[in-house]
Structure formats: structure tokens, C-alpha cells
C-alpha positions in Angstrom: 15.1 -32.3 -5.2 17.6 -30.3 -7.3 16.5 -26.7 -7.4 16.3 -25.0 -10.7 18.7 -22.1 -10.6 18.0 -20.1 -13.7 14.7 -18.2 -14.6 13.9 -15.7 -17.2 12.5 -13.5 -14.3 12.8 -13.5 -10.6 10.7 -11.6 -8.2 12.1 -10.5 -4.8 9.4 -10.0 -2.3 6.2 -11.9 -2.2 3.9 -9.3 -0.3 1.4 -7.2 -2.0 3.1 -6.0 -5.2 5.5 -8.9 -5.4 2.8 -11.5 -5.3 0.8 -9.5 -7.9 3.9 -9.4 -10.2 4.4 -13.1 -9.7 0.7 -13.8 -10.7 0.8 -11.6 -13.8 4.2 -12.8 -15.0 3.0 -16.5 -14.5 -0.3 -15.8 -16.5 2.0 -15.1 -19.4 5.1 -17.3 -19.0 4.0 -20.1 -16.7 6.8 -21.8 -14.9 9.4 -19.3 -16.2 9.2 -17.2 -13.0 10.5 -17.6 -9.6 9.4 -15.6 -6.4 11.7 -15.5 -3.5 10.4 -14.3 0.0 12.8 -14.0 3.0 10.2 -14.6 5.5 7.4 -17.2 5.6 4.6 -16.3 3.1 2.1 -13.9 4.5 4.1 -12.9 7.4 3.4 -9.6 9.4 7.0 -8.0 9.3 6.4 -5.6 6.6 3.5 -3.6 5.1 1.4 -6.3 3.3 -0.4 -7.5 6.2 -3.7 -7.2 8.3 -7.4 -7.3 7.1 -7.8 -3.9 5.4 -6.3 -1.2 3.5 -8.3 1.8 1.9 -9.1 1.8 -1.7 -10.4 4.8 -3.4 -10.9 7.1 -6.4 -10.5 10.1 -4.1 -6.8 11.3 -4.4 -5.0 14.6 -4.1 -3.2 14.0 -7.4 -4.8 13.3 -10.7 -1.9 10.9 -11.5 -3.1 8.6 -9.0 -6.8 9.3 -9.6 -6.2 8.4 -13.3 -4.8 5.0 -12.4 -7.3 4.3 -9.7 -10.0 2.7 -12.1 -7.3 0.3 -13.4 -6.5 -0.7 -9.7 -10.1 -1.7 -9.2 -9.9 -3.5 -12.5 -6.9 -5.5 -11.5 -8.5 -6.5 -8.3 -11.6 -7.5 -10.2 -9.5 -9.9 -12.5 -8.0 -11.5 -9.4 -11.5 -12.0 -8.0 -13.0 -13.4 -11.1 -10.3 -15.9 -11.5 -9.8 -16.9 -7.8 -13.3 -16.7 -6.6 -12.2 -14.7 -3.6 -13.0 -10.9 -3.9 -10.5 -8.7 -1.7 -12.4 -5.5 -2.3 -15.4 -4.6 -0.3 -17.2 -1.2 -1.0 -18.1 0.9 2.0 -18.3 4.4 0.9 -15.8 7.0 2.2 -15.4 10.5 3.4 -12.6 12.9 3.3 -12.7 15.4 6.2 -10.6 18.4 6.8 -10.8 21.2 9.5 -11.3 24.5 7.6 -8.7 26.1 9.8 -6.2 23.2 9.5 -3.1 22.9 7.3 -4.9 20.2 5.4 -7.8 22.5 4.3 -6.3 23.3 1.0 -5.7 19.6 0.2 -9.6 19.0 0.2 -9.8 21.2 -2.9 -6.9 19.2 -4.4 -8.8 16.1 -3.9 -11.9 17.7 -5.6 -9.8 19.0 -8.6 -8.2 15.6 -9.1 -11.5 13.8 -9.2 -13.0 16.6 -11.3 -10.2 16.0 -13.8 -10.9 12.3 -14.1 -14.6 12.4 -14.0 -15.1 10.9 -10.5 -18.4 11.6 -9.0 -18.6 12.8 -5.4 -20.6 14.9 -3.0 -19.7 17.8 -0.9 -21.1 17.9 2.6 -21.0 20.4 5.5 -21.0 19.4 9.1 -24.7 19.2 9.3 -25.0 17.1 6.3 -22.4 14.7 7.6 -24.0 14.4 10.9 -27.5 13.7 9.2 -26.1 11.0 6.9 -23.7 9.5 9.5 -24.6 10.5 13.0 -21.6 8.8 14.4 -19.5 11.9 13.6 -19.6 14.7 16.1 -17.0 17.4 14.5 -15.8 19.9 17.0 -14.8 22.6 14.3 -15.8 23.8 10.9 -15.2 21.1 8.4 -15.1 20.5 4.7 -16.2 17.0 3.5 -16.1 15.0 0.3 -18.1 11.7 0.0 -17.2 9.2 -2.6 -19.4 6.1 -2.9 -17.0 3.7 -4.5 -14.4 4.0 -1.7 -13.8 0.8 0.1 -11.3 -1.6 1.5 -9.0 -4.2 0.0 -7.9 -7.2 2.1 -4.2 -7.8 2.0 -4.6 -11.3 3.5 -7.0 -12.3 0.7 -5.2 -10.4 -2.1 -1.7 -11.7 -1.4 -2.8 -15.3 -0.9 -4.9 -15.4 -4.0 -2.0 -13.9 -6.1 0.4 -16.5 -4.7 -2.2 -19.4 -5.3 -2.8 -18.5 -8.8 0.8 -17.9 -9.6 1.4 -21.4 -8.5 -1.5 -22.8 -10.6 0.2 -21.1 -13.6 3.4 -22.9 -12.7 5.4 -20.3 -10.8 7.9 -21.5 -8.2 7.7 -19.8 -4.9 10.5 -20.1 -2.4 10.0 -18.6 1.2 12.0 -18.4 4.3 15.0 -17.6 1.9 16.8 -14.4 2.8 18.8 -12.9 -0.1 22.5 -12.3 0.8 23.6 -10.3 -2.2 22.5 -9.2 -5.7 25.1 -9.1 -8.4 24.0 -7.3 -11.6 25.7 -8.3 -14.7 25.4 -7.8 -18.5 22.2 -9.5 -19.5 22.0 -11.5 -16.2 21.5 -10.9 -12.6 22.8 -13.2 -9.9 20.7 -13.5 -6.7 22.8 -14.9 -3.9 20.9 -16.9 -1.2 21.7 -19.1 1.7 20.6 -22.1 -0.5 22.8 -21.1 -3.5 22.7 -18.9 -6.3 19.9 -18.1 -8.8 20.2 -16.1 -12.1 17.8 -14.2 -14.3 17.6 -12.1 -17.2 15.1 -9.8 -15.6 14.8 -8.9 -11.8 11.6 -7.4 -10.0 12.3 -6.0 -6.6 9.1 -5.4 -4.5 10.8 -5.7 -1.1 9.1 -2.8 0.9 11.2 -1.4 3.6 14.1 -3.8 2.5 14.3 -2.2 -1.0 16.6 0.5 0.0 19.2 -2.0 1.3 18.9 -4.2 -1.8 19.2 -1.4 -4.4 22.2 0.2 -2.4 24.0 -3.1 -2.7 23.6 -2.8 -6.5 25.1 0.7 -6.4 21.7 2.4 -6.9 20.7 3.8 -3.7 17.2 5.3 -3.3 16.2 7.9 -0.7 13.7 5.7 1.3 12.9 6.5 4.8 11.5 3.6 6.9 9.1 4.3 9.8 7.4 2.2 12.2 3.5 2.7 12.0 0.6 1.4 14.0 -3.0 0.6 13.9 -5.5 0.1 16.7 -8.6 -2.0 16.9 -11.3 -1.0 19.3 -14.0 -3.3 20.8 -16.7 -0.7 20.5 -19.9 -1.9 22.3 -21.8 0.0 19.5 -21.2 -2.6 16.9 -24.4 -2.1 14.9 -23.7 1.5 14.3 -20.3 0.7 12.7 -21.0 -2.1 10.4 -20.4 -1.7 6.6 -23.4 0.1 5.0 -24.1 2.2 8.2 -20.6 3.7 8.7 -17.8 4.7 5.9 -14.2 4.6 5.7 -13.0 8.0 6.9 -9.9 10.2 6.5 -9.9 13.1 9.0 -7.3 15.6 8.4 -6.8 18.0 11.2 -3.4 18.5 12.8 -2.7 15.0 11.6 -4.1 12.7 9.0 -6.3 10.1 10.8 -8.1 7.3 9.0 -10.5 4.5 10.1 -12.6 1.7 9.1 -15.9 0.1 10.0 -16.2 -3.3 11.4 -14.5 -5.9 9.1 -13.0 -9.3 10.0 -12.9 -8.2 13.6 -15.8 -7.2 16.0 -13.9 -4.0 16.3 -13.3 -0.7 14.5 -9.9 0.1 13.3 -8.1 3.4 13.2 -4.6 5.0 12.9 -2.6 8.2 12.5 -0.9 8.2 9.1 2.9 8.4 8.7 3.4 9.3 12.3 5.9 6.9 13.5 9.6 7.0 14.3 12.3 6.4 11.7 13.7 2.9 12.1 15.3 0.2 9.9 14.1 -3.3 9.3 16.6 -4.5 11.9 15.9 -1.9 14.6 12.1 -1.9 14.4 10.1 -3.3 17.3 6.6 -4.8 17.4 5.8 -2.8 20.5 3.1 -0.3 20.1 3.7 3.4 21.1 1.5 4.3 23.9 1.6 8.0 23.3 0.4 7.7 19.8 -2.3 5.4 21.1 -3.5 8.0 23.6 -3.3 10.7 20.9 -5.5 8.7 18.6 -8.0 7.7 21.3 -8.4 11.3 22.3 -9.2 12.6 18.8 -11.5 9.8 18.2 -13.4 10.1 21.5 -14.3 13.6 20.9 -15.2 13.4 17.3 -16.6 9.8 16.8 -17.1 8.9 20.4 -19.0 5.6 19.9 -16.4 4.4 17.5 -13.9 3.6 20.5 -14.1 1.3 23.3 -11.6 -1.1 25.0 -8.5 -1.5 22.8 -8.6 -5.0 21.3 -4.9 -4.8 20.1 -2.6 -2.5 18.4 -0.2 -3.9 15.8 2.9 -2.3 14.0 3.9 -2.2 10.3 6.5 -0.7 8.3 6.2 2.3 5.8 8.9 2.7 3.0 8.6 6.4 2.4 10.0 8.5 -0.5 10.6 12.2 0.0 7.5 13.2 -1.9 5.4 10.2 -0.8 5.3 9.2 -4.3 5.6 5.7 -5.7 8.7 4.4 -7.3 7.8 2.3 -10.4 10.7 2.2 -12.6 13.9 0.4 -14.0 17.2 1.1 -12.2 19.1 3.6 -14.3 22.3 1.7 -13.7 20.6 -1.6 -14.5 17.7 -1.4 -17.0 16.8 -5.1 -16.4 16.0 -4.5 -12.6 12.6 -3.2 -12.0 11.4 -1.6 -8.6 8.1 -0.8 -7.0 8.1 1.2 -3.6 4.4 2.0 -2.4 5.4 4.8 0.0 3.0 3.8 2.6 -0.1 3.9 0.4 0.6 1.4 -2.1 -1.5 -1.7 -1.4 -4.7 -0.4 -3.0 -2.7 -0.4 -6.2 -0.7 -3.6 -5.5 -2.5 -5.7 -8.2 -2.0 -3.0 -10.8 1.6 -2.5 -9.8 2.1 -6.2 -10.1 0.7 -6.0 -13.7 2.9 -3.0 -14.6 6.1 -4.8 -13.3 5.2 -7.8 -15.4 4.8 -5.7 -18.4 8.1 -3.9 -17.9 9.9 -7.2 -17.3 8.5 -9.0 -20.4 7.9 -6.1 -22.8 10.2 -3.3 -21.6 7.2 -0.9 -21.7 3.8 -0.6 -20.0 0.5 0.3 -21.4 0.0 2.6 -18.3 1.2 6.2 -17.5 3.8 5.8 -14.7 6.0 8.9 -15.7 5.2 10.4 -12.4 6.9 7.5 -10.4 10.1 7.7 -12.3 13.4 7.3 -10.4 14.7 10.3 -12.3 12.2 12.8 -10.8 13.7 15.6 -8.7 12.4 14.4 -5.4 14.6 11.3 -5.7 17.6 12.9 -7.2 17.8 16.4 -5.5 18.8 16.1 -1.8 17.7 19.7 -1.2 14.1 18.9 -2.0 12.0 19.1 1.3 10.3 15.9 2.5 6.5 15.9 2.3 4.6 13.1 3.7 1.0 14.6 3.6 -1.5 12.9 1.5 
């Protein structure tokens, strides 16, 4: 079969945001969109993998809190159309030691939710233990509880986006690495081992591979790739950690540790956020870091002791981090027909919405959503003297 080689829009990367962009584009233009993925679809090499990511209204910054309802809405559209709901509400707590460096961040979360009219509760240590006796804090803490926190399943979300994009007529080519991208006036050429493809508009949602792709186009982005990991524990106390009895948590002490109730595994899940070594997609490994495993286990064993058990497994993933840990959602200044999304290690909850925004940018040149905070032109991406801050 002869491959079609020109499409009005091409999407590079068919993970979380890329598959969503493909879906939202195909809803409007049908077969006039192509998705290209370098690995087999639904691979485990990047960031859009595993059973669960946190989705929440609780954010330290009102710019994210403002978009959160629209993120939930985008997932609801997908669930309604596919019949598969990637979102499961669990309730969630933000915990911070009152003497920790994270303590002021709790008030930033509260202020952002107040600004957007998001309801939440403040709890002290005794109230937390009364509601969720699984927690045994060892220090004075501040707690925010938000009932509509939940998880979103990347396996469900990405597969549903791809399935519906195909239903609308989109072409999806996987196992097809991109060798080069050649921007031109009014047209972009995507060079692959199977030949060249051209398009009027290009969407790049390639996660940790984004920096390499944009650098080839003369538009480097200051993205740092780190190798992160999550651990699943085969707790023997399964009934205490089912959804409905135990919430998603983010415990901000010396590090930001987050965890999940049982879901899709008979095991709890936890990780230390943004704690991994700097790598490249070529140098990363799939081998867990035993030191970080031990550090995580020690923290949990003292503060949520029945949460842990034998390690079921630890798996690695990649974060693509910007200096301020903010998203990139914008056109390249040098190439206004090339649109980029970088989720900065917390983007999957917004993946459905990011795909919708990318589709609007590619087809309309503008979006109905406020994305000014995610501009490529902001100082954190342009000024090399700005200190990196990965704390969220």
C-alpha cells in the first residue's frame, strides 16, 4: 500500500498529550491528520505509562487550578464517547511538615484554590488520623483535603484517544523514528526511515525527546531529562488501602513523596517526585535505584507503616523538566506553524486538555483557554540565570 505523504497536520509523539491532540484534531478534520510514534504504541519508555497519575484541583498556582476543571471536562468527553472512563475519584490530602521547606507551599495551594472557588478542608494531625488512621505523622503537620482529587489511568486514556482518533479517520504510524525535521515557509518536512512526510502544521508532543527535536529546528528549549521511578508494595493490609478507605496523598517533607491506594494492582504505589538523576533518552536505564527505594520505604514505614510490604516491583520513567517546572504550550517563535507541549513531569492529568488546546492552535491559530503562563517567551525559558525550581 502506498503511504500518503502530505497531511494538513502531523502529530509527533502519540503518548498522553500527542494521542489527545490526534483525537481532538480528528474530531474536526477526520482523515486530514497523521500521528507518528517512534516506538510501539503504548510503550513504557517515556512518561505516559503505568496505571495511574494524580488528577486534582489542588495546585500551588492558580494558573493550573484555573485549568483543572477543563482538564476534568476533557477526560469526561473522552469517557462519554469511548465508554471507558480513565478517571477515578479517591479524595486526596496535601501534607506538609510545619518545620519543612515545603510548609509555605501549603498556603500557596490554599490560596490558589480560594482564588478559583475550589472547596477543601483543613485538617490537623489528629483530624487526619481520625479520618484516615493509616497515617501516623511523626511531626507537626498542615493538611489540606480535597474530595475531587483522583487518579487518571494513562493506559486507558492514551488507548482511548488513539482508538477514537482512528474511528474519525486519523492515520497512526508507530515504530517510526523521526530522523529530521525541516521547517519551511508554509510547510514542514518530517524525515523518517520510511520516507518524508509534509504538513502545513506540526504538533510536537514527544516528552523527553522534545528538546532534541526542537534543537534540530534551531529552536532549543531548556529541558532537563531525569530518570524517575515508582514502587508498588504488596501490602498485606489490602482492605485498609482500597479506594474509599485511603486517599491519594502528597507528603511534602524534605522531599515530595506521593502515593496511591490500591488500583489495577493488589499493591499500593508511591514515589519521590523529581528525585532522579539527569539522563538523556539514550543514556537512561530501566534499572531502579536501590538508594531511592530504601529512602522511600523508610519514610513510608514510619508515617504510613501498613502501606508498605514486600516490593512488588519498581519501574522507571522519564521526566522532561523545564527550569520553573511549568508547562510549555506554545508555538515555536522561529516557526509559528510548529506547536509544542512539554508537561514538566506533572502533565498527564492535563493531557486531554493539552491535546484539545494543541488542536485549536494548529487549526485556528488561537485557543479558548488561558495559556499565557506556558509561553516559550517567559523568563524561565529565556534567561539562563534563572534558578531551577522543581518543587510543586
